[in-house]
DSSP file (Angstrom, degrees, kcal/mol; ACC not computed):
  #  RESIDUE AA STRUCTURE BP1 BP2  ACC     N-H-->O    O-->H-N    N-H-->O    O-->H-N    TCO  KAPPA ALPHA  PHI   PSI    X-CA   Y-CA   Z-CA
    1    1 A M              0   0    0      0, 0.0     2,-0.3     0, 0.0    68,-0.3   0.000 360.0 360.0 360.0 137.9  146.2  195.3  178.5
    2    2 A L        -     0   0    0     66,-0.1     2,-0.3    64,-0.1    66,-0.2  -0.680 360.0-149.3 -90.8 140.3  144.8  197.1  181.5
    3    3 A N  E     -A   67   0A   0     64,-2.9    64,-2.3    -2,-0.3     2,-0.4  -0.752  18.7-118.8-101.6 153.7  142.2  195.5  183.8
    4    4 A K  E     -A   66   0A   0     89,-0.4    89,-2.4    -2,-0.3     2,-0.3  -0.783  35.6-178.6 -94.6 137.4  139.5  197.4  185.6
    5    5 A Y  E     -AB  65  92A   0     60,-3.4    60,-2.2    -2,-0.4     2,-0.4  -0.918  20.8-152.0-132.9 156.9  139.6  197.3  189.4
    6    6 A E  E     -AB  64  91A   0     85,-2.7    85,-3.1    -2,-0.3     2,-0.4  -0.996  17.6-173.1-127.4 136.5  137.5  198.7  192.3
    7    7 A C  E     -AB  63  90A   0     56,-3.0    56,-3.2    -2,-0.4     2,-0.4  -0.993   7.9-174.6-133.6 133.1  139.2  199.4  195.7
    8    8 A I  E     -AB  62  89A   0     81,-2.5    81,-2.3    -2,-0.4     2,-0.4  -0.993   8.0-179.3-124.9 137.1  137.7  200.4  199.0
    9    9 A F  E     -AB  61  88A   0     52,-2.4    52,-2.0    -2,-0.4     2,-0.5  -0.986  17.7-143.3-135.8 150.2  139.7  201.2  202.0
   10   10 A I  E     -AB  60  87A   0     77,-3.0    76,-3.0    -2,-0.4    77,-1.0  -0.944  14.1-153.3-116.2 124.9  138.7  202.2  205.5
   11   11 A I  E     -AB  59  85A   0     48,-2.9    48,-2.5    -2,-0.5    74,-0.2  -0.739  33.4 -94.1 -98.6 144.4  140.7  204.8  207.4
   12   12 A D    >   -     0   0    0     72,-3.2     3,-1.3    -2,-0.3    46,-0.1  -0.343  29.1-145.5 -54.8 124.4  141.0  205.0  211.2
   13   13 A P  T 3  S+     0   0    0      0, 0.0    -1,-0.2     0, 0.0    45,-0.1   0.659  92.4  70.5 -71.8 -13.9  138.3  207.4  212.4
   14   14 A D  T 3  S+     0   0    0     70,-0.1     2,-0.1     2,-0.0    -2,-0.1   0.634  75.8 100.3 -78.1 -13.0  140.5  208.6  215.3
   15   15 A L  S <  S-     0   0    0     -3,-1.3    -4,-0.0    69,-0.1    69,-0.0  -0.445  82.6-110.8 -68.3 145.6  142.9  210.4  212.9
   16   16 A D     >  -     0   0    0     -2,-0.1     4,-2.2     1,-0.1     3,-0.2  -0.284  32.5 -99.7 -73.3 168.3  142.3  214.1  212.7
   17   17 A E  H  > S+     0   0    0      1,-0.2     4,-2.6     2,-0.2     5,-0.2   0.858 121.2  54.6 -58.3 -39.2  140.9  215.6  209.5
   18   18 A E  H  > S+     0   0    0      1,-0.2     4,-1.9     2,-0.2    -1,-0.2   0.921 110.9  44.0 -62.4 -46.0  144.3  216.7  208.2
   19   19 A N  H  > S+     0   0    0     -3,-0.2     4,-2.0     2,-0.2    -1,-0.2   0.857 112.5  53.0 -69.3 -35.1  145.8  213.2  208.5
   20   20 A T  H  X S+     0   0    0     -4,-2.2     4,-2.2     2,-0.2    -2,-0.2   0.942 110.7  46.6 -63.3 -47.8  142.7  211.6  207.0
   21   21 A K  H  X S+     0   0    0     -4,-2.6     4,-2.6     1,-0.2    -2,-0.2   0.877 110.1  54.8 -61.9 -37.5  142.9  213.9  204.0
   22   22 A A  H  X S+     0   0    0     -4,-1.9     4,-2.3     2,-0.2    -1,-0.2   0.896 108.4  47.9 -63.8 -40.8  146.7  213.3  203.7
   23   23 A L  H  X S+     0   0    0     -4,-2.0     4,-2.1     2,-0.2     5,-0.2   0.915 111.7  49.6 -66.0 -42.8  146.0  209.5  203.5
   24   24 A V  H  X S+     0   0    0     -4,-2.2     4,-2.2     1,-0.2    -2,-0.2   0.929 113.2  47.1 -61.0 -45.2  143.3  209.9  200.9
   25   25 A E  H  X S+     0   0    0     -4,-2.6     4,-3.0     2,-0.2     5,-0.2   0.884 107.7  57.1 -63.5 -39.7  145.7  212.2  198.8
   26   26 A K  H  X S+     0   0    0     -4,-2.3     4,-2.0     1,-0.2    -1,-0.2   0.935 112.8  39.3 -57.5 -47.9  148.5  209.7  199.2
   27   27 A F  H  X S+     0   0    0     -4,-2.1     4,-2.3     2,-0.2    -1,-0.2   0.833 113.5  55.1 -75.4 -31.2  146.5  206.9  197.6
   28   28 A K  H  X S+     0   0    0     -4,-2.2     4,-2.1    -5,-0.2    -2,-0.2   0.942 111.1  45.4 -62.0 -47.2  144.9  209.2  195.0
   29   29 A N  H  X S+     0   0    0     -4,-3.0     4,-2.2     2,-0.2     5,-0.2   0.894 111.5  52.5 -63.2 -41.0  148.4  210.2  193.9
   30   30 A L  H  X S+     0   0    0     -4,-2.0     4,-2.5    -5,-0.2     5,-0.3   0.918 111.7  45.9 -60.4 -44.5  149.6  206.6  193.9
   31   31 A L  H  X S+     0   0    0     -4,-2.3     4,-1.3     1,-0.2     6,-0.2   0.848 112.5  51.1 -69.3 -33.4  146.7  205.5  191.7
   32   32 A E  H  < S+     0   0    0     -4,-2.1    -2,-0.2    -5,-0.2    -1,-0.2   0.868 117.7  37.8 -70.8 -35.5  147.2  208.5  189.4
   33   33 A T  H  < S+     0   0    0     -4,-2.2    -2,-0.2    -5,-0.2    -3,-0.2   0.848 128.0  30.8 -85.6 -35.1  150.9  207.8  188.9
   34   34 A S  H  < S+     0   0    0     -4,-2.5     2,-0.3    -5,-0.2    -3,-0.2   0.557 128.8  14.2-102.4 -10.0  150.9  204.0  188.8
   35   35 A A  S  < S-     0   0    0     -4,-1.3     2,-0.8    -5,-0.3    32,-0.2  -0.823  87.8 -87.3-146.8-177.1  147.4  203.3  187.3
   36   36 A Q  E     -C   66   0A   0     30,-3.2    30,-2.1    -2,-0.3     2,-0.3  -0.871  42.5-149.8-104.2 100.6  144.7  205.2  185.4
   37   37 A L  E     +C   65   0A   0     -2,-0.8    28,-0.2    -6,-0.2     3,-0.1  -0.542  22.2 173.0 -72.8 127.4  142.4  206.6  188.2
   38   38 A E  E     -     0   0A   0     26,-2.7     2,-0.3     1,-0.3    27,-0.2   0.789  61.3  -5.9-103.2 -39.0  138.8  206.8  187.0
   39   39 A N  E     -C   64   0A   0     25,-1.7    25,-2.6     2,-0.0     2,-0.4  -0.977  46.5-163.3-160.9 141.6  136.9  207.9  190.1
   40   40 A V  E     -C   63   0A   0     -2,-0.3     2,-0.5    23,-0.2    23,-0.2  -0.995  12.6-173.6-128.1 126.1  137.4  208.5  193.8
   41   41 A D  E     -C   62   0A   0     21,-3.4    21,-2.8    -2,-0.4     2,-0.7  -0.952  10.6-156.4-123.9 111.7  134.4  208.6  196.1
   42   42 A E  E     -C   61   0A   0     -2,-0.5    19,-0.2    19,-0.2    -2,-0.0  -0.787  10.3-177.8 -89.0 115.1  134.8  209.6  199.7
   43   43 A W  E     -     0   0A   0     17,-1.7    18,-0.2    -2,-0.7    -1,-0.2   0.687  30.3-147.7 -84.8 -19.6  131.9  208.2  201.7
   44   44 A G  E     -C   60   0A   0     16,-1.3    16,-2.5     2,-0.0     2,-0.3  -0.388  47.7 -10.4  84.3-165.2  133.1  209.8  204.9
   45   45 A K  E    S+C   59   0A   0     14,-0.3     2,-0.3    -2,-0.1    14,-0.2  -0.528  70.9 165.1 -75.1 131.5  132.6  208.3  208.4
   46   46 A R  E     -C   58   0A   0     12,-2.6    12,-2.2    -2,-0.3     2,-0.2  -0.964  41.9 -95.2-141.6 158.0  130.3  205.4  208.7
   47   47 A K  E     -C   57   0A   0     -2,-0.3    10,-0.3    10,-0.2     2,-0.2  -0.543  42.9-123.6 -72.6 136.9  129.4  202.7  211.2
   48   48 A L  E     -     0   0A   0      8,-2.9     3,-0.1    -2,-0.2    -1,-0.1  -0.496   9.8-128.2 -78.9 151.6  131.3  199.5  210.6
   49   49 A A  E    S+     0   0A   0      1,-0.2     2,-0.3    -2,-0.2    -1,-0.1   0.829  94.6   4.8 -66.8 -32.4  129.4  196.2  210.1
   50   50 A Y  E    S-     0   0A   0      5,-0.1    -1,-0.2    -3,-0.0     2,-0.1  -0.973  96.2 -82.0-148.7 159.6  131.6  194.7  212.8
   51   51 A E  E     -     0   0A   0     -2,-0.3     2,-0.5    -3,-0.1     5,-0.2  -0.400  39.4-167.5 -67.7 133.5  134.3  196.0  215.2
   52   52 A I  E >  S-C   55   0A   0      3,-1.9     3,-2.2    -2,-0.1     5,-0.1  -0.985  71.9 -20.6-125.3 120.6  137.8  196.2  213.7
   53   53 A A  T 3  S-     0   0    0     -2,-0.5    -1,-0.1     1,-0.3     3,-0.1   0.852 127.6 -52.4  51.3  39.6  140.8  196.8  216.0
   54   54 A G  T 3  S+     0   0    0      1,-0.3     2,-0.3     2,-0.0    -1,-0.3   0.507 112.7 122.4  79.6   4.3  138.4  198.1  218.7
   55   55 A K  E <   - C   0  52A   0     -3,-2.2    -3,-1.9     1,-0.1    -1,-0.3  -0.776  41.0-174.7-102.1 144.1  136.8  200.6  216.3
   56   56 A T  E    S+     0   0A   0     -2,-0.3    -8,-2.9    -5,-0.2     2,-0.3   0.431  73.5  47.5-111.7  -5.1  133.1  200.8  215.5
   57   57 A E  E     - C   0  47A   0    -10,-0.3     2,-0.3    -5,-0.1   -10,-0.2  -0.895  61.1-179.6-130.8 161.2  133.4  203.6  212.8
   58   58 A G  E     - C   0  46A   0    -12,-2.2   -12,-2.6    -2,-0.3     2,-0.7  -0.986  32.9-114.1-156.4 158.4  135.7  204.2  209.8
   59   59 A Y  E     -AC  11  45A   0    -48,-2.5   -48,-2.9    -2,-0.3     2,-0.3  -0.877  39.6-149.9 -97.9 112.5  136.3  206.7  207.1
   60   60 A Y  E     -AC  10  44A   0    -16,-2.5   -17,-1.7    -2,-0.7   -16,-1.3  -0.627  18.1-179.6 -91.4 138.7  135.4  205.0  203.8
   61   61 A V  E     -AC   9  42A   0    -52,-2.0   -52,-2.4    -2,-0.3     2,-0.4  -0.992   7.5-164.2-136.7 129.0  137.0  205.7  200.4
   62   62 A L  E     -AC   8  41A   0    -21,-2.8   -21,-3.4    -2,-0.4     2,-0.4  -0.936   9.5-176.3-113.4 133.4  136.0  204.0  197.2
   63   63 A A  E     -AC   7  40A   0    -56,-3.2   -56,-3.0    -2,-0.4     2,-0.4  -0.994  13.6-159.7-133.2 137.2  138.3  204.2  194.1
   64   64 A D  E     +AC   6  39A   0    -25,-2.6   -26,-2.7    -2,-0.4   -25,-1.7  -0.947  28.4 154.5-110.6 134.3  137.8  202.9  190.5
   65   65 A F  E     -AC   5  37A   0    -60,-2.2   -60,-3.4    -2,-0.4     2,-0.4  -0.982  37.8-130.5-154.0 163.0  141.0  202.4  188.4
   66   66 A S  E     +AC   4  36A   0    -30,-2.1   -30,-3.2    -2,-0.3     2,-0.3  -0.955  40.1 148.0-115.9 138.9  142.5  200.6  185.5
   67   67 A A  E     -A    3   0A   0    -64,-2.3   -64,-2.9    -2,-0.4   -32,-0.1  -0.973  49.3 -79.2-159.1 168.3  146.0  199.0  185.9
   68   68 A N    >   -     0   0    0     -2,-0.3     3,-1.3   -66,-0.2   -66,-0.1  -0.355  53.5-104.0 -68.3 159.7  148.3  196.2  184.8
   69   69 A S  T 3  S+     0   0    0    -68,-0.3     4,-0.3     1,-0.3    -1,-0.1   0.676 117.5  56.2 -65.6 -18.5  147.6  192.9  186.6
   70   70 A D  T 3> S+     0   0    0      1,-0.2     4,-1.1     2,-0.1     3,-0.4   0.668  89.2  76.4 -87.3 -15.8  150.7  193.3  188.9
   71   71 A F  H <> S+     0   0    0     -3,-1.3     4,-2.6     1,-0.2     3,-0.3   0.895  84.5  59.8 -66.1 -42.0  149.7  196.7  190.4
   72   72 A P  H  > S+     0   0    0      0, 0.0     4,-2.5     0, 0.0    -1,-0.2   0.858 103.0  54.3 -56.4 -34.0  147.0  195.5  192.8
   73   73 A R  H  > S+     0   0    0     -3,-0.4     4,-1.9    -4,-0.3    -2,-0.2   0.915 110.6  45.5 -63.5 -42.7  149.5  193.3  194.6
   74   74 A E  H  X S+     0   0    0     -4,-1.1     4,-2.0    -3,-0.3    -1,-0.2   0.898 111.8  51.8 -67.3 -40.7  151.8  196.4  195.1
   75   75 A L  H  X S+     0   0    0     -4,-2.6     4,-2.3     1,-0.2    -2,-0.2   0.905 108.9  51.3 -61.3 -41.9  148.8  198.5  196.2
   76   76 A E  H  X S+     0   0    0     -4,-2.5     4,-2.3    -5,-0.2    -1,-0.2   0.900 107.5  52.8 -61.7 -42.0  147.9  195.8  198.8
   77   77 A R  H  X S+     0   0    0     -4,-1.9     4,-1.5     1,-0.2    -1,-0.2   0.903 109.8  48.3 -60.4 -41.6  151.4  195.8  200.1
   78   78 A I  H  X S+     0   0    0     -4,-2.0     4,-0.7     1,-0.2    -2,-0.2   0.887 109.1  52.8 -68.7 -38.9  151.3  199.6  200.6
   79   79 A F  H >< S+     0   0    0     -4,-2.3     3,-0.9     1,-0.2     6,-0.2   0.923 107.8  53.1 -58.6 -43.7  147.9  199.3  202.4
   80   80 A K  H 3< S+     0   0    0     -4,-2.3    -1,-0.2     1,-0.2    -2,-0.2   0.844 113.0  41.5 -62.3 -36.2  149.4  196.8  204.8
   81   81 A I  H 3< S+     0   0    0     -4,-1.5     2,-0.6    -5,-0.1    -1,-0.2   0.436  92.7  99.8 -95.0   1.2  152.3  199.0  205.8
   82   82 A T  S X< S-     0   0    0     -3,-0.9     3,-1.3    -4,-0.7     2,-0.1  -0.785  70.3-133.8 -93.7 121.3  150.4  202.2  206.0
   83   83 A D  T 3  S+     0   0    0     -2,-0.6     3,-0.1     1,-0.2    -2,-0.1  -0.461  89.6  36.7 -66.5 140.1  149.4  203.3  209.6
   84   84 A G  T 3  S+     0   0    0      1,-0.3   -72,-3.2    -2,-0.1     2,-0.7   0.274  82.8 116.2 101.4 -10.7  145.8  204.4  209.8
   85   85 A I  E <   +B   11   0A   0     -3,-1.3    -1,-0.3   -74,-0.2   -74,-0.2  -0.833  36.1 178.4 -93.2 117.9  144.3  201.9  207.3
   86   86 A L  E     -     0   0A   0    -76,-3.0     2,-0.3    -2,-0.7    -1,-0.2   0.912  65.0 -11.4 -82.5 -46.0  141.9  199.6  209.1
   87   87 A K  E     -B   10   0A   0    -77,-1.0   -77,-3.0   -35,-0.1    -1,-0.3  -0.977  59.4-176.1-152.1 157.1  140.7  197.5  206.2
   88   88 A Y  E     -B    9   0A   0     -2,-0.3     2,-0.3   -79,-0.2   -79,-0.2  -0.983   5.4-167.3-153.0 158.2  140.9  197.4  202.4
   89   89 A M  E     -B    8   0A   0    -81,-2.3   -81,-2.5    -2,-0.3     2,-0.5  -0.958   1.9-167.5-150.6 133.0  139.6  195.3  199.5
   90   90 A I  E     -B    7   0A   0     -2,-0.3     2,-0.4   -83,-0.2   -83,-0.2  -0.985  13.3-178.6-120.8 126.2  140.6  195.3  195.9
   91   91 A I  E     -B    6   0A   0    -85,-3.1   -85,-2.7    -2,-0.5     2,-0.5  -0.958  25.9-126.9-126.9 146.4  138.4  193.5  193.4
   92   92 A K  E     -B    5   0A   0     -2,-0.4   -87,-0.3   -87,-0.2     2,-0.2  -0.774  28.1-135.1 -88.7 128.6  138.8  193.0  189.6
   93   93 A K        -     0   0    0    -89,-2.4   -89,-0.4    -2,-0.5     2,-0.2  -0.572  17.5-118.8 -81.8 145.3  135.7  194.1  187.7
   94   94 A N              0   0    0     -2,-0.2    -1,-0.1     1,-0.1   -89,-0.0  -0.505 360.0 360.0 -77.6 153.9  134.3  191.8  184.9
   95   95 A K              0   0    0     -2,-0.2    -1,-0.1   -91,-0.0    -2,-0.0   0.481 360.0 360.0 -73.7 360.0  134.2  193.2  181.5
């Protein structure tokens, strides 16, 4: 059975537009191949609530997807090892 998840990640604003788009596409493709991607909403550059790694802005991306319960752990691992990701959060939605 698939669970519904919501994921938001913040990309380093110092990356150029091409690299930012490449990161968004990378995670979009990952979610399409390993899960059922429902929606991706790019919020763009926004001010952070607090400073992260010396940055006061970030490029926000929100994704809704359905996946098996083991996939979020793998997605988290990939977020951790990807350069350019400042912060991320994956939450399981209630039914």
